C-alpha positions as CSV (number, residue, x, y, z in Angstrom):
1,X,0.1,0.2,0.1
2,X,1.4,3.2,-1.0
3,X,2.1,5.8,1.8
4,X,-0.2,8.5,1.6
5,X,-0.6,11.7,3.7
6,X,-4.0,11.9,4.8
7,X,-3.4,15.8,5.7
8,X,-2.5,16.6,2.1
9,X,-5.1,14.5,0.4
10,X,-8.2,16.3,-1.1
11,X,-11.2,14.7,1.0
12,X,-13.3,14.6,-2.4
13,X,-10.6,12.4,-4.3
14,X,-11.6,9.2,-5.7
15,X,-9.9,6.2,-3.8
16,X,-10.0,2.6,-4.6
17,X,-11.8,0.9,-1.8
18,X,-8.8,-1.0,-0.3
19,X,-6.8,2.1,0.1
20,X,-9.8,4.2,1.4
21,X,-10.1,1.6,4.1
22,X,-6.7,1.8,5.2
23,X,-6.6,5.5,5.1
24,X,-9.7,6.0,6.9
25,X,-9.5,3.2,9.4
26,X,-5.7,3.1,9.8
27,X,-6.2,0.5,12.7
28,X,-7.1,-1.9,10.0
29,X,-10.8,-2.7,11.6
30,X,-12.3,-1.7,7.8
31,X,-11.6,-3.9,4.9
32,X,-12.5,-3.7,1.2
33,X,-15.2,-6.2,1.7
34,X,-16.7,-4.0,4.6
35,X,-16.8,-1.0,2.5
36,X,-18.5,-3.1,-0.2
37,X,-21.3,-4.2,2.3
38,X,-21.8,-0.5,3.3
39,X,-22.1,0.4,-0.4
40,X,-24.8,-2.6,-1.0
41,X,-26.8,-1.5,2.2
42,X,-27.0,2.3,0.7
43,X,-25.0,3.9,3.6
44,X,-21.8,4.4,1.4
45,X,-21.9,6.5,-1.9
46,X,-19.4,5.3,-4.5
47,X,-18.4,5.9,-8.0
48,X,-18.0,3.3,-10.7
49,X,-15.2,4.2,-13.3
50,X,-14.5,1.5,-15.9
51,X,-15.7,-1.3,-14.0
52,X,-13.6,-0.2,-10.8
53,X,-15.5,1.3,-7.5
54,X,-14.2,4.6,-5.9
55,X,-15.1,6.5,-2.5
56,X,-13.8,9.5,-1.2
57,X,-13.1,10.1,2.5
58,X,-15.9,12.5,2.7
59,X,-18.2,9.7,1.4
60,X,-16.7,7.6,4.1
61,X,-17.3,10.6,6.7
62,X,-21.0,10.5,5.6
63,X,-21.4,6.8,5.7
64,X,-20.1,7.1,9.5
65,X,-22.5,9.6,10.2
66,X,-25.4,7.6,9.0
67,X,-24.0,4.8,11.2
68,X,-23.5,6.5,14.4
69,X,-25.9,5.9,17.0
70,X,-27.5,8.3,19.2
71,X,-27.0,8.1,23.1
72,X,-29.1,10.8,24.6
73,X,-28.6,11.2,28.4
74,X,-29.0,7.8,30.3
75,X,-32.4,6.9,28.4
76,X,-32.6,3.2,27.8
77,X,-35.1,2.5,25.1
78,X,-35.0,0.4,22.1
79,X,-37.5,2.8,20.4
80,X,-36.3,4.4,16.9
81,X,-36.9,8.2,16.9
82,X,-38.3,8.3,13.6
83,X,-40.8,5.6,13.3
84,X,-41.3,4.6,16.9
85,X,-40.4,1.1,15.4
86,X,-38.7,-1.2,18.3
87,X,-35.6,-3.1,17.9
88,X,-34.3,-6.4,19.6
89,X,-36.8,-8.7,21.7
90,X,-39.7,-5.9,21.5
91,X,-39.6,-6.0,17.7
92,X,-39.9,-9.7,18.1
93,X,-42.7,-9.5,20.1
94,X,-44.7,-7.2,17.3
95,X,-43.6,-10.0,14.3
96,X,-45.1,-12.8,16.7
97,X,-48.1,-10.9,17.0
98,X,-48.5,-10.0,13.4
99,X,-47.8,-13.7,12.6
100,X,-50.6,-14.9,15.4
101,X,-53.2,-12.4,13.5
102,X,-52.3,-13.9,9.9
103,X,-52.5,-17.4,11.1
104,X,-56.0,-16.6,12.8
105,X,-57.2,-14.9,9.7
106,X,-55.9,-18.1,7.6
107,X,-57.6,-20.5,9.9
108,X,-60.9,-18.3,9.8
109,X,-60.7,-18.4,5.9
110,X,-60.1,-22.3,5.8
111,X,-62.9,-22.9,8.2
112,X,-65.8,-20.8,6.4
113,X,-64.5,-22.1,2.8
114,X,-67.0,-24.6,1.3
115,X,-66.0,-28.0,-0.4
116,X,-66.1,-27.6,-4.2
117,X,-65.6,-31.2,-4.7
118,X,-68.5,-33.5,-5.5
119,X,-69.2,-36.0,-2.7
120,X,-67.8,-38.9,-4.7
121,X,-64.3,-37.5,-4.5
122,X,-62.3,-37.4,-1.4
123,X,-60.5,-34.5,-0.2
124,X,-57.3,-36.2,-1.0
125,X,-58.2,-36.5,-4.5
126,X,-59.0,-40.1,-5.0
127,X,-62.3,-41.4,-5.8
128,X,-64.0,-43.0,-2.8
129,X,-65.3,-46.6,-3.2
130,X,-68.8,-47.2,-2.2
131,X,-69.8,-50.4,-0.6
132,X,-73.4,-51.0,0.2
């Protein structure tokens, strides 16, 4: 990896992902593949030129702002400020109740549906043999 002085580098200079990761995260905690995942998630903007992917240090700075978790006071809440949506086990409870509601509706629909097969046809698709 080339030795580049970050202080003299224009923060909008397009950099290949591997170099950008090493400059923005000198401790090695972020890799090229990590930046690719952030691009896929839509948190890191990139440029694709001649089949190559570039990001700038400013792009990474904006990504870090999007990834930053806010901690206000000593509040301990899992609710998201924007949508009031809960995360963790609370959202699992919401999901389970939604699944339970869907299951209840499905069972009601099944119970209220009329049989469409003639009486001589069994429910499993085979013809019944009648004996006297």
